[in-house]
C-alpha positions in Angstrom: 69.2 95.3 82.5 70.1 92.7 85.2 67.7 94.4 87.6 64.9 94.2 85.0 65.4 90.4 84.5 65.4 89.9 88.3 62.1 91.8 88.6 60.6 89.9 85.7 61.7 86.6 87.3 60.2 87.5 90.6 57.0 88.6 89.0 56.7 85.2 87.2 57.4 83.3 90.4 54.8 85.4 92.2 52.3 84.9 89.4 52.8 81.1 89.5 52.5 81.0 93.3 49.3 83.1 93.1 47.9 80.7 90.6 48.5 77.6 92.7 46.2 77.7 95.7 44.6 74.3 96.0 43.5 72.8 99.2 44.5 69.6 100.9 42.4 68.2 103.8 44.0 65.4 105.8 42.4 63.0 108.2 44.0 60.2 110.2 41.9 57.0 110.3 42.4 54.9 113.5 45.9 56.3 114.3 46.2 54.1 117.4 46.6 51.1 115.1 49.4 52.6 112.9 52.5 50.5 112.6 55.1 53.2 113.5 54.1 56.9 113.7 56.8 57.9 116.2 59.5 56.9 118.6 57.0 57.1 121.4 53.2 57.5 121.7 53.9 61.1 122.7 55.7 61.8 119.3 52.8 60.5 117.2 50.5 63.5 117.3 53.3 65.9 116.3 54.4 63.6 113.5 50.9 63.3 112.2 50.5 67.1 112.2 53.9 67.6 110.5 52.9 65.2 107.7 49.4 66.8 107.4 51.0 70.3 107.2 53.5 69.1 104.6 50.6 67.8 102.4 48.7 71.1 102.8 51.8 73.0 101.7 52.2 70.8 98.7 48.6 71.5 97.8 48.9 75.2 98.2 52.0 75.1 96.0 51.0 72.8 93.2 47.2 72.4 93.0 45.3 75.0 91.0 42.8 77.2 92.8 39.5 75.4 93.3 40.9 71.9 93.5 40.6 70.0 96.8 42.5 66.9 97.7 41.0 64.8 100.5 43.6 62.5 102.0 42.7 59.8 104.5 45.8 58.3 106.1 45.2 54.7 106.9 48.7 53.7 108.2 52.1 55.1 108.8 55.4 53.3 109.1 58.3 55.8 109.5 61.7 55.2 108.1 64.0 53.3 110.4 63.4 51.2 113.4 63.0 52.2 117.0 65.6 50.6 119.4 65.9 51.1 123.1 68.8 53.2 124.1 70.5 54.3 127.4 68.9 57.7 127.2 65.6 56.7 125.7 64.4 55.2 122.4 66.5 55.8 119.3 65.5 55.5 115.7 68.1 53.8 113.5 68.1 53.8 109.7 69.9 51.0 108.0 68.3 51.1 104.5 67.1 47.5 104.7 63.5 46.6 105.3 63.0 49.8 107.3 61.9 52.1 104.5 59.1 54.6 105.0 55.5 53.7 104.1 52.3 55.6 104.3 49.0 53.9 103.3 46.4 56.4 102.2 43.2 56.9 100.3 42.7 60.1 98.3 40.2 61.9 96.2 41.0 64.9 94.1 38.0 67.1 93.2 37.6 70.2 91.1 34.3 71.5 92.3 31.9 68.6 92.2 33.9 66.7 89.6 36.1 63.8 90.8 39.5 64.1 89.0 41.3 61.2 90.7 40.6 58.7 93.4 42.6 55.8 94.7 44.0 53.9 97.7 47.7 53.1 97.7 50.8 52.6 99.8 53.4 55.4 99.2 56.8 54.0 99.9 60.5 54.6 99.2 62.7 51.5 99.3 65.7 53.6 98.4 65.2 56.3 101.0 68.8 56.4 102.3 70.3 56.8 98.8 68.0 59.5 97.4 69.2 63.0 97.3 67.0 65.3 99.4 66.7 69.0 99.9 65.9 68.3 103.6 68.8 68.5 106.0 69.8 65.6 108.3 68.2 67.4 111.3 64.8 67.9 109.5 62.2 65.8 111.3 60.5 63.3 109.0 62.9 64.2 106.1 62.5 60.8 104.4 58.7 60.8 104.6 58.5 64.4 103.4 60.7 63.6 100.4 58.7 60.5 99.7 55.4 62.6 99.8 57.0 65.3 97.6 57.8 62.7 94.9 54.3 61.0 95.2 52.4 64.3 95.1 54.3 65.5 92.0 53.9 62.2 90.2 50.1 62.0 90.9 49.0 65.6 90.7 51.6 67.7 88.9 53.6 65.8 86.2 50.6 64.2 84.4 48.4 67.2 84.4 47.3 68.4 80.9 49.0 71.6 79.9 46.5 74.5 79.7 46.6 76.6 76.5 
């Protein structure tokens, strides 16, 4: 009986995962002008790609098949502040005015129909006190958590229930 429940649970999870297959396209507008996208200029492309990949994963997980979210990132200000250190620059996180912020413009479409469209600044002033599933060694853990919360609030929690 326990095995049957386990198989049923796995089947339901697989069915849900198969159902969600939306697409997220991410573009970075004028990234050279971003407030803080990395400890150094060399970090910035990898950080942008990590954030884009994270948004794509959220879309694949939560958006229904056929929906496309276009995200234009207008500015990035990562959590913490970069300070010079003996062995290179170090990012310190104090929980003050150093919270993560990402300014973006987005449009969610289902085919030719625009479902949502807005420009906003996603931010988490309480980033050091929020519980997160990302470990302390996870790169951009505060930004990923912030994007998780934003994505769910905009595109998952307020979605009409089918049926």
